N, C-alpha and C positions, 0 to 999 in steps of 0.2 A: 207971229204965229199965234193961233188961239190955243187956249190950255184945256179946251174941251176934248173929249175922246172921240178921235175920228172913227168911219165906219170900220177901219182896219183893226182898230183895238177892240171893238166890240165884237168882231168875228173871233178874235182870238180868245176872249174872255169866254165866249159861248163854247169854243171848242174845247177848251180845259175845263170847263162846268167846276170852277172854283167854287162857285156859291152853293153848291149842293153837297160836295164831298169834302170840302175843306174842315168843316167841324164834326163830321160823323165819328162817332164813338166805335174804337174798334173792339168786336167782340172777342170774348176768351175762347180758346179752342178746345173742344171736348177731349176727353182723356180716352185714349184707345181702350178697348176692352182687353181683358187677361190673354184672349186668343191670339191678338195682333201683337202682343209683347214679345213672343218668341219667334214672331216670323223675323225675316232677314230685312234690314232697313233698305229704303228705296222702292218697295213695291207700292204702286198709288192704289188708292181706294177707288171703287167704282163710282161714276157721279150719281147724285141722288140720296148718298146716305147722309147728308147734313143739309138741312135748307140754308144755310149760309155758307156753304162750300164755295160759293162764287166770291166771297168777300176775303178769302186766304189765298195766299200763294202756295204753290207746291214747293216745299222745302225739302231738299235733299239730306237724309240723315246718314250718309256713308262716312266711314271713319274719317276719310280725307278732308270732308268739309268741316268736321267739328274740331276746329283748332283754336287753341285759346290765344290771346293776344301776348302772352308771356310763354309760348310755348318754346321761343328760342332759348329761355334763361334755365331750362331744365333737360336733363337727359330723357332719352326713353327708355323706360325701365320695363321688362316683361315680368308679368306676374304669373306664376303658374301654380295650379292646384289640384289636387287629386280628383276634385269633382267636377261637375259640368261648370261651364263658363257662363255667368250672368252677364247682362248688359248693365253697365255701370252708368248711373246717371238717370236711368228709367224709373218711375215710379210704380211699384206692383200692388193694386188693390188688396186689402186683406179679407180673405173669404173664409169664415170659420167652418162653412160646410164642404168646402173643397178638401179633397184627399191628397197631400202632397207626399212625395215618395224621395227618399235620400239614399245615395249609393255610398257605403263607406268601404274605402281600401283597408283590409284587414292585414295584409302582407306587410311583414316587419322588414325593412330595409336594413341591411347590416352597415354599420359605420365603416367608412373605409380606413383601413388601419395603414400606417406609414411603414414603408418597406425597412428594414433593419439593414443598416449600414455593415457591410463585414469589411474588418480591417485584415490587411496581410500580416503574417507572422514576421517576428523580428528576423529570421534566417531570408526571408523573402526580401525584407527591405535591405539587408547587407547586399542580397544578390541584384538588387535594382540599382543600387548605387555602385557596384562593380561593373554591371552592363552599362550604365551610364558614361562611366569613365572609360570603358572600353571603345565605346561607340566615339568617344572624343578624340583618342589616340587613332583609331584606324581612319575616321575622317580627315583628320589633320595630315596623315600619312597620304592619304589619296589626293587631297588639294596639293600637298608639295610636290608630288609626281607631276600632277597636270600643270603645274605653276612652271616647272623646269622644262616641259614640253613647249610651253608658250615662248621659249626662248629660241625656236628654231627659225633661223634666217631665211631656209629657203622658202617655208611656207609665209613668213612675213613679206619676202619679195613677190610671191604669187598674190598675196591679198592686196598689197599695194597697187601692183598692175591692174587689178580688177576694179578697185574702189576709189582710189585716190586720183582726183582731177586737179588741174592747173589752179583752179581757184581755191579749192581746200588747202593746197600746199602753201598759197599765197596768205590765207588766212591765218594759218597755222604757224607762219614764219615771218608774220610783218612785225617790225620792230619801229615803226613809225607811230609817233603820237605819245600821249601820256600812258601811265601803267592802267588806268581804266577803260581807255579806248583798245589798247592792245589785249586787255583782259576779255572785253566785249568781242572782239574779232576773233579770239580764239576759241570761245565759246560758240560763235556761229561756225567756226570750221569744224568742231567737234559734232555738232548738231547736223550739218550736212553730210559729213562721213558716216554718221550713224543711221541717217535714212537710207543712203545708199545700200550700206551692209544690210540692214534689215529688211530692205526690199530683195534682196538676192537670196537671203538665208530660207531654207526651208525646214520646218521641225518634222521630223521622222520618226521620234522614239521619245519615250518619257525619260526625265532625269531624276534627281534625288527627290525623294518626298519624306515627310516625318510621318513614322508609325508609332502607334499607340502600343501599349504593353501586350495585348492579345492580338496584335497584328504582326508580331515579330516573327512568327513561322510561315507568315505568307511571302512565297517568291514573287517579287516584282518583274514584271514583263520589262526586260532590258537586255542589252547586249555588251559582251566585253570587248573593251576599246583598247588597243594596244598603241604604241607609239606610232607605228607606221600607219595604222587605220585612223588615228586621230588626224594625222597630216593628210590623208585622204579626205576624210569627211570634212575639214575645215576648207580645204582648196576648193572642194566641191560645193562648199555652202550647203550641206547636209548634217543632220544630228539633232540632238536633242537642245534644250533650252541651255544646258549647262555648257555643252560644246559651244553653243553659239556665242557665250560671254566669254569664254575662254579664249575663241577665235578671234574676238575683237580687241582683247589684251594683246594678242599675238601682232594685231594690225597696229595698235598705238604703239608698241614697243619697236616695231619696224620704221615707224616715222620718227624715233629718237625722243618719245616722250616718256616722262615718268609714270607709268601706269602700273596699278596693283589690281590683283585677282582678290577680290573680295568674296568670301562663302558666308554664309548663315547656318553653322553646323545645327543638325536636326536630330540630336540624341533623345530617347523617349525621357519623359518627365521622371526624374527620381523621386519629387515631393509628394506623387500621388502614392497614398497609403492605402487605399481602398481597392477591392477586387472588382473587376469588369466595369473599370470607369467609363463612362459615356457621356459626352457634353451634350448641352441644350441643342446644338446646332445638328448634330448628329441625330437626335431623336425626329427632328423634323424632315429627314431626307426622304426620298421617295421609295417605291418598292425595291427599285434595283439596288439601291444602296442597301436596304435591308437584306437582300439576299446576298449581297457581296459581304455584309457584316458576319451573316451567319457562316460564310465560307471562312472568314477570319478567325472565327473561334476555333477551327479545326487546326491545330498546330502541326499536325502531319501531312497537311496539305503541300504539294510539290508542285502544282500547276501554276502556271505564271499568272497574275493578275495585273490589270492596270490600275491605278489608283487615280483619284480626281485631282486634277492639277490645281494647285493655288493660283490666285490672281496676282500674288507677288512673286518676285524672284528669289531663288535660292542662291545663285551667282550673279554679281554684278561686276562692275567695274570703276576704278577710281583713277583718276587722273589728276596730276599736280598742276595747278595754275601758278606758273612762275612769277606772273605778272601781280595777282592779288594775294599770293601766299597762302592759299588754301586749296583742300582738296575738292575735286569736282566728282559728283557721283554720277555714273552713267549706266542706264538699264536698256542695252541696244535692242531686246527682242521681246520681251515680255511687256513692261509698259511703255518702252520706248521714249525715255523721258531722262532729261538732265536735269540735275538739282543740286545747288548749294544748301545744305542742311541748315535749316535755322535753329537757333538755340531755343526759341520759346515756342514753337510751331511743331506738331507731329511729323515726321518724316513720311516721304511716300514709299519708302522701302520697308516700313515697319508695319507687318501685318497687323490685324485686329486680334484680340485675345482670343475670338471664336474662331478663328481658322483652323481648321483640322490638319492640314498637310503643311503649316509652315509657320512656324513661331521663332521670333527674333529674340534668341537667349545668348549666342555665342556668334559675334560677327567678327571675323579674321581676316586679316589682310596680308597677302603675300607680294613682295616686290621682285624686281627683275633680279637682285643679288641673292633672293633666298631668305631675306630679313622678314620676320614674322611680327605683326602687331594685331593685339586685339582693338578693335574700333567699335565694340558695341555701345560705347557711349555715345558716338556721334549720331547714331540712328534711333536711338531709344529715349523718349520724351521722359518716361517715369523709369529712368534705370535704377535709382537709389532705393524707389519706393515700391517697385514691382518686380523688376528683371532680375535683379540680383538675387532675390530670394529663389529664384529657379535654378541658379548657378551652383557649381559644386564647390567654389570657394567660398559660398557663404556658410557652409557646415561648421568650419573650424579653419584655424590657421595653417594647420598642417595640409589639408585640402587646398588651400591656396597657394602654399608652396609647390605642392604636387602640380597644380595647373600651370604656375609660372616655369617650373622645370620641364614641363611638357613642349610648352611654347619655346624655351631655349633649346630644347632638344631638336626641335623642327627647324632651327636656323642654320644656314650655311655660314654665316659670317656675324658676328657680335658687333660690328662697326657701328658708330651712330654718325647722324648727318645733322645739317640744321633743319631739315625737314622734321625731324623728332621733336626738336624744341618748340616749333610752332605748334605741332599737333598736341604736346603736352600743355601748353598753354590753353589751347582751345578746350580740351576735355575739363581743365579746372573751371573755365569760365562756365562751361555748360552745367557742372556740378552746382556752381551758384545760382545759376538762371533758372535750375530745376523748380527751386521754391518749396515751401513746405508741404508735407502730404495733406491731404483732405480728410483721412480717417484716422483714429486713433492706432489701428493695428498697424498701419504703414511706419508709425513712429518707432516700432519696436526693432532694435538693432539698425536703426538709419544711420548711415555713416556720418551724416552732418547735423541731425537734430535729434534731441531727446527730451522725453517727459519723466518727470521725478517719479511718477505712479510706476512707470515701467522699468524702473533699474533695478538690478539683480541685486542679489544679498551681498555679493562682493564688489559694489559699486557705490561711489558717492560723489557729488558735485563739490568740487572745490576750484575757484572761490565761489561760494554762494552768495552773490550780490548781484548787482545789475550789470555789472560788466560781463557775467556770464549768460544773461537772458538775451535772447535774439529776436523774440517775438511771442505772440499768444494764441491759443488755440481755444476754440469752443466746441465742446462734443455737440453731436446732433440731438440730444436729449433736451426737452425744454428746461428743464430745472438745472442743468449743468452750469458750472461756473467757468470762467475765463482761467485757462492753466498756462503758465509760464512754460515757454519752450526754450531748452538751454542749448548752448553749443556741446556737440559730443565731444570735441576736444577739451571741454572743461569736466569731463566724466573721469574720475580717477578708479582705478581697480585697486582694491584692496587683497593684502596677501598677509601671510603669517609671517613671523620672524624666520621661520626656518625656510619658508618658500623664498623669502627676498635674499636669504643667504645662498639659496642654490641659484639664484640669479647675480651673484657677486655683490650683494649689497648688505648692510648692516644697518640697524636703527640707530638713529641720533640718541644722544643723552637727552633724558626727560621726555621722548616720544609718548605720546597717550593713544591709547588704542581707540578708534573711530567707531569700530563695530566688533561684536563678539559673535563666535559660530558656537552652537552647541556641539559637543561631542555625544557620538550614540553609545559610548559607553557610560554606565552610571558613576564609574570611579575616576573617569577622566576629567580633566578640566576643561572649560571653555577656551576656545582657540580665539586669541586677540588678533584683529586684523588692522593692518597699517597701510597708509598710502605711500607711494613713491617719494612725494616730497618729504617723508618723516624719515627717510633714510639716506645714507651716504656710501659712497663707494668704499669696498673692502681691501684694505691694505694689507698683503701677506706679510708674514715676518721675513726677514733678511736670512741668508744663508751666511753661516759663521763656521770657519775652517774646514769648509768644504762639507759640512754636515747638512743633509737636507731636512728641514723641519718636517715633523709627522705629527700626526693626530695620536689619541691614546690607543688607537687601533694598528698603528704602525704605518698608517697610509696617508695619503695626503689628498684633501678635497680640492679638484680642479675643475669646476662646473662652468667657469668662463674662461676666457684668456686672460682676464685682470687678476685672475687668482693666482696666476703663476709667480713664484718669487723672483725677485730682482736675480739678475745673473744665472737664472736656472730655465731649463728648456724642457719642453715635453716631447718625448718620442711615441709618437702614437702608434697603436697596434694597427697591422695590416694582415693580409693573408699570409703572407711570409714572416712579417716580424710578429709574431705571436708574443703573447705576454711571458710565456715560460722562456722563449728563446731570447727576449729583451733581458729577463732577469738573468740567465744564465751568462749572457753576453757581460752585462754589468758586474757580475761575480768574478769572471775571468779576468776582468780589467783591475779589480780590486777598488773600484770607485764606489761612492756612497749612492745610493738612489732610494727612492720611495714610489711605490705604486701608487698611480692616480687613480681616484674614484670621480669617473665623468658624469654619471648618471645613475638611475635607479630603475628596476624594473617593478612596476606595479601592476603586471598582469596577474598575479597569483596573490591578491589580497586576503584571500579567505583562509590561506595557508599559513599566515603569519607576517612577518615585517617583510617590506621590499628588499629585494635582492639588489645589492650594489654591482655596479657593472664597471669592470677595470679597462679604462681606455689606453693605458700605457704606463710609462715610468717616468719620473722626474729625475734629472741629473744636472749635475753644474755644466754650463755652457761651455767651458773649455774642453770638456769629456765627450762633446757629440761626436766630433770628428771620429775620434778613436772608437768609440762605440759602433758607428755605422760602417767603418772598416771591418771590425770584429764581426759584425752582423755578416756583413758581405761573404768573409770568409766561411762562417758558420754554415751559410746558405750552400755555398759551393761543396762543402765537405759532406753534407747531408745529400746532395744530389750525386756527388761521386759514390755513396755508400748505397744509394738507392740503385745506381746503375751496376755497381759490383753484384748487388744482390740478384738483379735481374739476369746477369750474365751466370752467376752461380747456379740459380735455378735452371736456367737452360743447359748448362753443361751436365748437372745432375740428371734431368730428362734425358739427355743424348747417352750418357753412361748407362741408365738403365735401359734404353733401347737396343743400344751395342750389346749387353750382356744376353738380352733375350735372343738376339740373333746367334750369337757365339753358343748358346745353349742349342738352338734350333739346329745349328750346323753340326754340332757334336752329336746330337740324336740322330741326325740323318745320315752321319757316317757309320755311327755304331750299329743301328737297327735297320737301315735303310730307308729309301724314299717311298712314300706311299701317295700314288697319283690319284687323279680324282676317278679315274675309270676303275683302277683296281680297288679302290676304297669302296665304290658302289657294288663291285663285284664281291667284295669280302662281307659286307652287310648283307647281302642277298644269301650267300652260301651258309649263313649262320643257322636258317631255318632249314636247310638240307641236310647239312651233315650230322653224324650220330651224336655229337655233343657240341653244346655251344662254345664258342671261343671264350667268352666271359661270361660271367654272371648277368641275370636281366638287370639287376638294381646297379651293376657297375657299369656306367656308361662310358663309351669309349669316344674321345671327342679327337677331331683331327688335329694336326699339328698348328693350325693357324689359331684355332681355340684354346690350346693347352695352356694352362696357367703355370706359373713358376712352382706352386706347391706340388703339383702332379708328378713333376720330374726333379724334385729334390733340389730345384734352384740352383744347380751347379755349385753346390758347397761340398766340403769334406765333412763327412759325419762320423761318428764314433762306432767302435764295434757294438756297444749296446744298442745303438739306434738301428744298425744294420741288423741286428739279431730280431728287434721288434718290428721292422719291415717285412723280415721274411717270414714272421709268424702271422702278420697280417695277410701275407700273400697265401700262406697255407689256409688261413680260415677261409679266403675268397674261393679257393679251389675246392675246399670241403663242403661249400654252400652255406655256412655261417658267415654271411658277407655283412659288414657293416654299412651304412650309408656312407655317401661322400662327404657330408658335414661332419660326421664322427670321426672320419679318417683325418679330416684336415686339422680337426682340433688335437688330435693327438700328435699329428706332426708338428703342430705349433708349441705343444707343450715340450716335446722333445727337443726342439730348438732352444727354447728358453734354458733348458738343464744343461744343455752341452754348448762348445763353442764351434764357430765353423770357420773355415779357411776357403776363400775363394780361390778357383783354380786359376792358374796363369794359363798363357797361350800354349807355352811349352808343354805343361802337363796335359792339356786337353789333345794337342797333336800327339804327344806320346801315348795317351792311352787310346786314341783313334788308331794307331798304328797297330798297337797289339791287339785290340778288337775287331780290327779288319781281317786280320790273319785268321782269328778263330771261327769269323763268321762267313768266310768265303764258301765253306762246305755246307754251312746251314742257313744260309740266307735265302729266303723265299722269293722267287720272282713273281712279283704281284701282277706283272703285265702277263702272265702266261695266261691263255684262254682256257687252260684245264681247270677245274676247281680243285682247290686245295683241300685236304681232308683235315680233319681237326687233330688227328695224330700228329701231323707235321708241325702244326703251329704249338702243340703242347709241348714238343722236344725243345723248341725255343725259349717257350716261357718259362720252363722249368730250369732252364739254364741260369742259375743265379751268377755265374761267372761273368755273364755279359754286363752286368751291374757291379762295377767295381768302386768302392768307396774307400777313400783313406781318412783316418782321423788322425789329428794333432791334437794332444792334450795341452791344456795351458800350462 
């Protein structure tokens, strides 16, 4: 082939015109005038503005077209300024003759001030702790009752007929193959059973939710469920999420499986010490949630409200896998998930810290026999670093003992099984698998790890060598150094010699104080502190010749059981065995004893030294049986004395009552009976008659309201007292009447001066016969319809013979 260009090549070169345009110089583009600078980019200029306009391309100046090659390496930053926005990257010509105008913003923007955090008072903190503890007790009681309802055999039978198929029964009861194969089939059977149960159950109401402190006064939209209604709801597959989980427990127990009902208690957080606490997630809620929050602030609101449900369950189920020897967690209604909780990954049952309506702080499991177990360790991945700080047992050892006692009181039986051993081993492995915290604050009071900088004044590390170090920790600050992490078991608590003595230990010879604590008083000496390894057990002195050893105050210190002397016993005080009764019984027996000081009361420190508490008496062991018999006999005597006292008081009251009845009967026989109608007529005629029956100031009471003092009390008075009473009667008739109170005082003074003799029944009957004979002609018929004149009554009242008194001198 020839190398010369063909006709085709020439045509291509001509069309491309490479010879004319390849070496042409590109001209520089003119700058736009000032007027065009302020225009919007992308506006094309009209043709003819430049003679070389055809030699340039139209370039779009939109913001999207101006992208740098390195735009991916930088973030987009928004610049804001109070003045007008200028186009960056454009050259602006400097024209000295042009007038430029600037707008200045003179308004001063006030800096944003941080809202001050208002802390609650000490009284409110105590109240929140008490409310927290009350919630725990009430919720545990509620779950214990529901757990007992899950043992209903009729409900279990109904659920089995509705949910269990032949395939499920075969999977759950298959014993062929290895343990791993049988465990796999067991889990498959639980999964199929859960799917059938969840497909039948319908949620019709809301269950338990967590409330904040400002929401405690809001009534939740719920219904009261009785035992009968619970059975109806479960068999009909209706109810809230809590009842759904409880019904599934009933179904598993009906199949003969070891199933436990697990509840996540939701008491309000007692560690919040600020008012109106609001989390971040709550601030981001919609307007409806804000309106509901305003309703929550009104504690007096009694309208039922429905809270937002959490995506995590409050109630779920644990079933024991006898082939794999571990518990299987089942959520049949919320997440519809079966899980074997991992030791190093978060559990699916643990809600995030920002969940408003569900926080995993107390997870408690109830089995078929009523045994209770705290299983929070299984479901919390950061139990020692975060969760335990929210629990009541973290406050002090007393609170921990309180929580253990509450769990113990909810149990129906205290028996243990092989399952408890496997579970305790699992919890220990989870503590070790949790690892070290990732921040310094979590090391404070951590149950496994400790930093030397966070030790308290009464704590020290022993032994302080490589055997105590379990790792290192680097704080987040750049200049921080590696810090050694010690085992918490190597942290020793320091106490004074007196404090160790109250724990039944004394210092070893030659012990040197590790630390010292300053006393608040200027005259007091510093308190030397010692560790437990510097002390030894206190050995009390022996009893010699039956004499109990005593201290200089005549007592004996018994702070622990090891401080009781050999061959001696401590008889503790109870409600029946008071300290005085114990001392009296020992004195009656004639045995030697010593009052035991068991503790001190430090609640009144400002008033002086602590008060010693007497917890019983210490006697020789051989005298214990005799002392108990004596105490039993003394208690019986005291009870008999109380019974006799009650009977004597009752007889005295009856004697007083019968005496009043006798006096009323005697007066009725002597002066006649005044009926209700006659009494009313008598009072009405007082205003019509010529003269009143009695003076206005001398009120006449009916027989029912008459007091003992008005009628002489049924006693025999002296002649002088009779004369005094007649004189007072004359004063009443003449108009110089004294008040009832003055007459009563005179009668009481006369009684104190003279002796009285109570009338017997024979004397009363004899007087009644004599007086009845004299009064037959003078008796006024009060039932007569005719009005009685004042003269008829005056003849009766003036007759002093109708009131006969006898006097017997001493």
